[in-house]
DSSP file (Angstrom, degrees, kcal/mol; ACC not computed):
  #  RESIDUE AA STRUCTURE BP1 BP2  ACC     N-H-->O    O-->H-N    N-H-->O    O-->H-N    TCO  KAPPA ALPHA  PHI   PSI    X-CA   Y-CA   Z-CA
    1    1 A M     >        0   0    0      0, 0.0     4,-2.5     0, 0.0     5,-0.2   0.000 360.0 360.0 360.0 -38.3   -7.2  -17.5    0.2
    2    2 A R  H  >  +     0   0    0      2,-0.2     4,-3.1     1,-0.2     5,-0.2   0.931 360.0  51.2 -62.7 -39.9   -5.4  -17.6   -3.3
    3    3 A I  H  > S+     0   0    0      1,-0.2     4,-3.0     2,-0.2    -1,-0.2   0.952 110.4  48.5 -54.9 -48.2   -7.6  -14.6   -4.4
    4    4 A L  H  > S+     0   0    0      2,-0.2     4,-2.5     1,-0.2    -2,-0.2   0.890 112.2  48.3 -61.4 -49.4   -6.5  -12.8   -1.3
    5    5 A L  H  X S+     0   0    0     -4,-2.5     4,-2.0     2,-0.2     5,-0.2   0.939 113.3  47.0 -50.8 -56.9   -2.9  -13.6   -1.9
    6    6 A I  H  X S+     0   0    0     -4,-3.1     4,-2.0     2,-0.2    42,-0.4   0.897 112.9  50.3 -53.8 -45.4   -3.1  -12.4   -5.5
    7    7 A S  H  X S+     0   0    0     -4,-3.0     4,-2.5     1,-0.2    -2,-0.2   0.960 109.6  48.1 -58.9 -58.4   -4.9   -9.3   -4.4
    8    8 A A  H  X S+     0   0    0     -4,-2.5     4,-1.5    38,-0.7    38,-0.4   0.826 111.2  52.2 -58.1 -37.3   -2.5   -8.3   -1.7
    9    9 A T  H  X S+     0   0    0     37,-9.9     4,-1.8    -4,-2.0    38,-1.4   0.859 109.7  48.8 -72.1 -38.5    0.4   -8.8   -4.2
   10   10 A L  H  X S+     0   0    0     37,-9.9    42,-2.4    -4,-2.0     4,-1.7   0.879 110.7  51.7 -69.6 -35.9   -1.2   -6.6   -6.8
   11   11 A M  H  X S+     0   0    0     -4,-2.5     4,-2.0    32,-0.4    33,-0.2   0.864 110.0  46.6 -70.2 -35.2   -1.8   -4.0   -4.3
   12   12 A L  H  X S+     0   0    0     -4,-1.5     4,-1.7    35,-0.7    37,-0.4   0.844 110.2  52.4 -75.2 -30.8    1.8   -3.9   -3.1
   13   13 A V  H  X S+a   48   0A   0     -4,-1.8     4,-2.0    34,-0.7    36,-1.3   0.869 109.9  50.7 -79.5 -31.6    3.2   -3.8   -6.5
   14   14 A A  H  X S+     0   0    0     -4,-1.7     4,-2.4    34,-1.6    35,-0.3   0.954 109.8  50.3 -56.8 -51.2    0.9   -0.8   -7.3
   15   15 A V  H  X S+     0   0    0     -4,-2.0     4,-3.1     1,-0.2    -2,-0.2   0.899 107.7  52.0 -61.1 -39.1    2.0    1.0   -4.3
   16   16 A M  H  X S+     0   0    0     -4,-1.7     4,-2.1     1,-0.2    -1,-0.2   0.863 110.7  48.7 -70.8 -35.3    5.6    0.4   -5.2
   17   17 A F  H  X S+     0   0    0     -4,-2.0     4,-1.8    32,-0.3    -1,-0.2   0.900 112.2  47.9 -67.3 -35.5    4.9    1.9   -8.6
   18   18 A M  H  X S+     0   0    0     -4,-2.4     4,-2.9    31,-0.2    -2,-0.2   0.947 109.8  54.4 -68.9 -47.1    3.2    4.9   -7.1
   19   19 A A  H  X S+     0   0    0     -4,-3.1     4,-1.9     1,-0.3    -1,-0.2   0.894 105.4  52.6 -59.5 -45.4    6.0    5.3   -4.7
   20   20 A A  H  X S+     0   0    0     -4,-2.1     4,-1.5     1,-0.2    -1,-0.3   0.911 111.7  45.0 -50.1 -47.1    8.5    5.5   -7.4
   21   21 A Q  H  X S+     0   0    0     -4,-1.8     4,-1.6     1,-0.2    -2,-0.2   0.881 112.1  52.1 -64.4 -43.0    6.6    8.1   -9.1
   22   22 A A  H  X S+     0   0    0     -4,-2.9     4,-2.6     1,-0.2     5,-0.3   0.824 105.3  57.1 -67.0 -30.8    6.1   10.0   -5.9
   23   23 A D  H  X S+     0   0    0     -4,-1.9     4,-2.6     1,-0.2     5,-0.4   0.946 106.8  48.2 -58.2 -53.7    9.9    9.9   -5.3
   24   24 A S  H  < S+     0   0    0     -4,-1.5    -2,-0.2     1,-0.2    -1,-0.2   0.815 121.1  36.5 -60.3 -35.4   10.5   11.6   -8.6
   25   25 A H  H  < S+     0   0    0     -4,-1.6    -1,-0.2    -5,-0.1    -2,-0.2   0.797 128.3  25.9 -95.5 -29.6    8.0   14.3   -7.8
   26   26 A T  H  < S-     0   0    0     -4,-2.6    -3,-0.2    -5,-0.2    -2,-0.2   0.586  95.0-116.9-110.8 -16.7    8.3   14.9   -4.1
   27   27 A G     <  -     0   0    0     -4,-2.6    -4,-0.2    -5,-0.3    -3,-0.1   0.983  38.6-137.6  69.5  61.2   11.8   14.0   -3.1
   28   28 A A        -     0   0    0     -5,-0.4     2,-0.2    -9,-0.1    -1,-0.1  -0.108  16.4-149.6 -55.7 144.1   10.8   11.2   -0.8
   29   29 A G    >>  -     0   0    0      1,-0.0     4,-1.6    -3,-0.0     3,-1.1  -0.477  38.4 -77.3-108.9-168.3   12.6   11.0    2.5
   30   30 A S  H 3> S+     0   0    0      1,-0.3     4,-1.9     2,-0.2     5,-0.1   0.744 125.8  58.9 -64.8 -24.8   13.4    8.1    4.7
   31   31 A G  H 3> S+     0   0    0      2,-0.2     4,-2.0     1,-0.2    -1,-0.3   0.882 105.4  49.6 -57.3 -41.7    9.9    7.8    6.0
   32   32 A D  H <> S+     0   0    0     -3,-1.1     4,-2.8     2,-0.2     5,-0.3   0.924 108.2  53.4 -65.0 -44.9    8.6    7.3    2.6
   33   33 A T  H  X S+     0   0    0     -4,-1.6     4,-1.7     1,-0.2    -1,-0.2   0.882 109.8  50.0 -52.0 -44.8   11.3    4.6    2.1
   34   34 A A  H  X S+     0   0    0     -4,-1.9     4,-2.2     2,-0.2    -1,-0.2   0.928 111.1  47.0 -67.9 -39.0   10.1    2.8    5.2
   35   35 A V  H  X S+     0   0    0     -4,-2.0     4,-2.5     1,-0.2    -2,-0.2   0.886 110.7  52.0 -74.7 -35.4    6.5    2.9    4.2
   36   36 A K  H  X S+     0   0    0     -4,-2.8     4,-2.5     2,-0.2    -1,-0.2   0.827 110.0  48.9 -59.5 -33.2    7.3    1.6    0.8
   37   37 A A  H  X S+     0   0    0     -4,-1.7     4,-3.0    -5,-0.3    -2,-0.2   0.936 111.2  51.5 -72.8 -41.9    9.2   -1.3    2.3
   38   38 A L  H  X S+     0   0    0     -4,-2.2     4,-2.1     2,-0.2     5,-0.4   0.891 110.6  45.8 -58.3 -46.6    6.3   -1.9    4.5
   39   39 A I  H  X>S+     0   0    0     -4,-2.5     4,-3.5     2,-0.2     5,-1.2   0.969 111.7  55.6 -62.5 -49.4    3.8   -2.0    1.6
   40   40 A D  H  <5S+     0   0    0     -4,-2.5     4,-0.3     1,-0.2    -2,-0.2   0.920 115.0  37.9 -45.1 -54.4    6.4   -4.3   -0.2
   41   41 A N  H  <5S+     0   0    0     -4,-3.0    -1,-0.2     1,-0.2    -2,-0.2   0.770 128.7  27.4 -75.6 -25.0    6.3   -6.7    2.6
   42   42 A R  H  <5S+     0   0    0     -4,-2.1    -2,-0.2    -3,-0.2    -3,-0.2   0.676 127.8  31.7-105.6 -26.1    2.7   -6.7    3.7
   43   43 A C  T >X5S+     0   0    0     -4,-3.5     4,-2.3    -5,-0.4     3,-1.9   0.888 110.7  55.0-107.1 -48.5    0.7   -5.8    0.6
   44   44 A T  T 34<S+     0   0    0     -5,-1.2   -35,-0.2     1,-0.3    -4,-0.1   0.577  90.1  77.7 -78.9  -5.1    2.5   -7.1   -2.6
   45   45 A S  T 34 S+     0   0    0    -37,-0.3   -36,-0.5    -5,-0.2    -1,-0.3   0.772 118.8  14.8 -65.5 -15.6    2.6  -10.7   -1.1
   46   46 A C  T <4 S+     0   0    0     -3,-1.9   -37,-9.9   -38,-0.4   -36,-1.1   0.666 130.0  51.9-124.9 -38.8   -1.1  -10.7   -2.2
   47   47 A H  S  < S-     0   0    0     -4,-2.3   -37,-9.9   -38,-1.4   -35,-0.7  -0.809  73.9-127.3-107.7 145.6   -1.3   -7.8   -4.5
   48   48 A G  B  >  -a   13   0A   0    -42,-0.4   -34,-1.6    -2,-0.3     4,-1.1  -0.504  28.1-120.2 -83.2 161.3    0.7   -6.7   -7.6
   49   49 A A  H  > S+     0   0    0    -36,-1.3     4,-2.2   -37,-0.4   -32,-0.3   0.761 109.1  64.9 -64.1 -32.8    2.1   -3.2   -7.6
   50   50 A G  H  > S+     0   0    0      1,-0.2     4,-1.8     2,-0.2    -1,-0.2   0.827  99.1  51.4 -63.8 -32.6    0.2   -2.3  -10.7
   51   51 A R  H  > S+     0   0    0    -41,-0.9     4,-1.3    -3,-0.3   -40,-0.3   0.899 112.6  45.0 -72.1 -40.8   -3.1   -2.8   -9.0
   52   52 A I  H  < S+     0   0    0    -42,-2.4    -2,-0.2    -4,-1.1    -1,-0.2   0.903 112.0  52.7 -71.5 -34.8   -2.1   -0.5   -6.2
   53   53 A E  H  < S+     0   0    0     -4,-2.2    -2,-0.2   -43,-0.3    -1,-0.2   0.872 109.7  50.2 -68.0 -38.2   -0.6    2.1   -8.6
   54   54 A R  H  < S+     0   0    0     -4,-1.8     2,-0.5    -5,-0.2    -1,-0.2   0.774  84.6  99.7 -71.9 -25.8   -3.9    2.2  -10.6
   55   55 A A     <  -     0   0    0     -4,-1.3     2,-1.0    -3,-0.2    -4,-0.0  -0.465  54.1-169.9 -69.0 114.1   -6.0    2.7   -7.7
   56   56 A Q        +     0   0    0     -2,-0.5     2,-0.2    33,-0.0    -1,-0.1  -0.586  27.9 157.4-101.0  72.6   -6.9    6.4   -7.6
   57   57 A F        -     0   0    0     -2,-1.0     2,-0.1    31,-0.2    -2,-0.0  -0.626  38.3-131.8 -96.9 160.2   -8.5    6.5   -4.1
   58   58 A D     >  -     0   0    0     -2,-0.2     4,-2.2    32,-0.1     5,-0.2  -0.382  45.3 -86.3 -92.6 175.7   -8.9    9.4   -1.8
   59   59 A R  H  > S+     0   0    0      1,-0.2     4,-2.8    30,-0.2     5,-0.1   0.906 127.9  53.7 -51.3 -50.4   -7.8    9.0    2.0
   60   60 A E  H  > S+     0   0    0      1,-0.2     4,-2.4     2,-0.2    -1,-0.2   0.915 107.4  47.9 -60.3 -46.1  -11.2    7.6    2.9
   61   61 A E  H  > S+     0   0    0      1,-0.2     4,-2.0     2,-0.2    -1,-0.2   0.852 112.3  48.0 -69.7 -33.6  -11.2    4.9    0.4
   62   62 A W  H  X S+     0   0    0     -4,-2.2     4,-3.0     2,-0.2     5,-0.3   0.874 107.0  58.4 -70.2 -34.2   -7.7    3.7    1.2
   63   63 A E  H  X S+     0   0    0     -4,-2.8     4,-2.7    -5,-0.2    -2,-0.2   0.961 111.3  42.1 -46.7 -55.9   -8.8    3.8    4.9
   64   64 A R  H  X S+     0   0    0     -4,-2.4     4,-1.6     1,-0.2    -1,-0.2   0.806 114.3  50.3 -65.1 -34.9  -11.5    1.4    4.0
   65   65 A T  H  X S+     0   0    0     -4,-2.0     4,-1.9     2,-0.2    -1,-0.2   0.896 113.6  44.2 -69.3 -44.3   -9.3   -0.7    1.7
   66   66 A V  H  X S+     0   0    0     -4,-3.0     4,-2.4     2,-0.2     5,-0.2   0.923 112.8  52.3 -65.3 -46.9   -6.5   -1.1    4.2
   67   67 A D  H  X S+     0   0    0     -4,-2.7     4,-2.0    -5,-0.3    -1,-0.2   0.885 107.1  54.0 -56.7 -41.0   -9.0   -1.9    7.0
   68   68 A R  H  X S+     0   0    0     -4,-1.6     4,-1.1     2,-0.2    -1,-0.2   0.920 109.3  48.3 -58.3 -44.1  -10.5   -4.6    4.7
   69   69 A M  H ><>S+     0   0    0     -4,-1.9     5,-2.1     1,-0.2     3,-0.5   0.890 107.7  52.7 -65.9 -36.1   -7.2   -6.2    4.3
   70   70 A I  H ><5S+     0   0    0     -4,-2.4     3,-1.2     1,-0.3    -1,-0.2   0.885 106.9  53.9 -65.7 -35.6   -6.5   -6.1    7.9
   71   71 A G  H 3<5S+     0   0    0     -4,-2.0    -1,-0.3     1,-0.3    -2,-0.2   0.768 104.9  55.3 -67.5 -22.3   -9.8   -7.9    8.3
   72   72 A H  T <<5S-     0   0    0     -4,-1.1    -1,-0.3    -3,-0.5    -2,-0.2   0.454 135.8 -83.8 -88.2  -0.8   -8.6  -10.5    5.8
   73   73 A G  T < 5S+     0   0    0     -3,-1.2     2,-0.2    -4,-0.4    -3,-0.2   0.436  74.5 151.5 118.8   1.6   -5.6  -11.2    8.0
   74   74 A T      < -     0   0    0     -5,-2.1     2,-0.9    -8,-0.1    -1,-0.3  -0.473  43.6-132.5 -61.9 128.4   -2.9   -8.6    7.1
   75   75 A S        +     0   0    0     -2,-0.2     2,-0.4   -33,-0.1    -1,-0.1  -0.775  45.4 144.6 -95.6 100.0   -0.8   -8.0   10.1
   76   76 A L        -     0   0    0     -2,-0.9     2,-0.1    -6,-0.0     3,-0.0  -0.987  41.0-132.0-135.8 139.6   -0.4   -4.1   10.7
   77   77 A S     >  -     0   0    0     -2,-0.4     4,-3.0     1,-0.1     5,-0.1  -0.426  38.7-101.2 -81.2 171.8   -0.2   -2.0   13.8
   78   78 A R  H  > S+     0   0    0      1,-0.2     4,-3.1     2,-0.2     5,-0.2   0.925 125.9  48.3 -54.5 -52.9   -2.3    1.1   14.1
   79   79 A A  H  > S+     0   0    0      1,-0.2     4,-2.7     2,-0.2     5,-0.2   0.888 110.1  50.3 -65.5 -37.4    0.7    3.2   13.2
   80   80 A E  H  > S+     0   0    0      2,-0.2     4,-3.0     1,-0.2     5,-0.3   0.968 112.6  48.3 -55.8 -53.7    1.7    1.0   10.2
   81   81 A R  H  X S+     0   0    0     -4,-3.0     4,-2.5     1,-0.2    -2,-0.2   0.943 110.5  49.7 -52.8 -50.1   -1.9    1.3    9.0
   82   82 A D  H  X S+     0   0    0     -4,-3.1     4,-3.0     1,-0.2     5,-0.2   0.931 112.9  49.0 -57.1 -48.2   -2.0    5.1    9.4
   83   83 A N  H  X S+     0   0    0     -4,-2.7     4,-2.6     1,-0.2    -1,-0.2   0.896 110.9  47.8 -64.4 -38.1    1.3    5.5    7.5
   84   84 A I  H  X S+     0   0    0     -4,-3.0     4,-2.8    -5,-0.2     5,-0.2   0.931 114.1  47.1 -65.4 -42.4    0.3    3.3    4.6
   85   85 A V  H  X S+     0   0    0     -4,-2.5     4,-1.8    -5,-0.3    -2,-0.2   0.970 113.8  49.2 -71.2 -43.8   -3.1    5.2    4.3
   86   86 A E  H  < S+     0   0    0     -4,-3.0     4,-0.3     1,-0.2    -1,-0.2   0.922 113.6  46.1 -60.7 -46.2   -1.2    8.5    4.5
   87   87 A Y  H >< S+     0   0    0     -4,-2.6     3,-1.4    -5,-0.2    -1,-0.2   0.952 114.9  45.1 -52.2 -55.5    1.3    7.5    1.8
   88   88 A L  H 3< S+     0   0    0     -4,-2.8    -1,-0.2     1,-0.2    -2,-0.2   0.723 106.7  60.6 -68.0 -19.9   -1.2    6.0   -0.6
   89   89 A S  T 3<        0   0    0     -4,-1.8    -1,-0.2    -5,-0.2   -30,-0.2   0.478 360.0 360.0 -85.1  -3.3   -3.6    9.0   -0.3
   90   90 A R    <         0   0    0     -3,-1.4    -1,-0.2    -4,-0.3    -2,-0.1   0.556 360.0 360.0 -72.1 360.0   -1.1   11.6   -1.5
């Protein structure tokens, strides 16, 4: 359980870092802000943002990763899952 918590925290921190970079390059809108907040609340409780930022996954890899985290107990609706995958695979 501790490893899962650490992993989720690392993932969220990485996503936050990637989101900050994406904002500067794409002019992120309010939808991106909501997805970043979702990632911050659901992913970085177990994964650091650095881990998520360093992951250079394509869409399929993010789908598998997020689905695996859901299997480990992360609570996400289908829409939340899809939004996170879309955001991370940019």
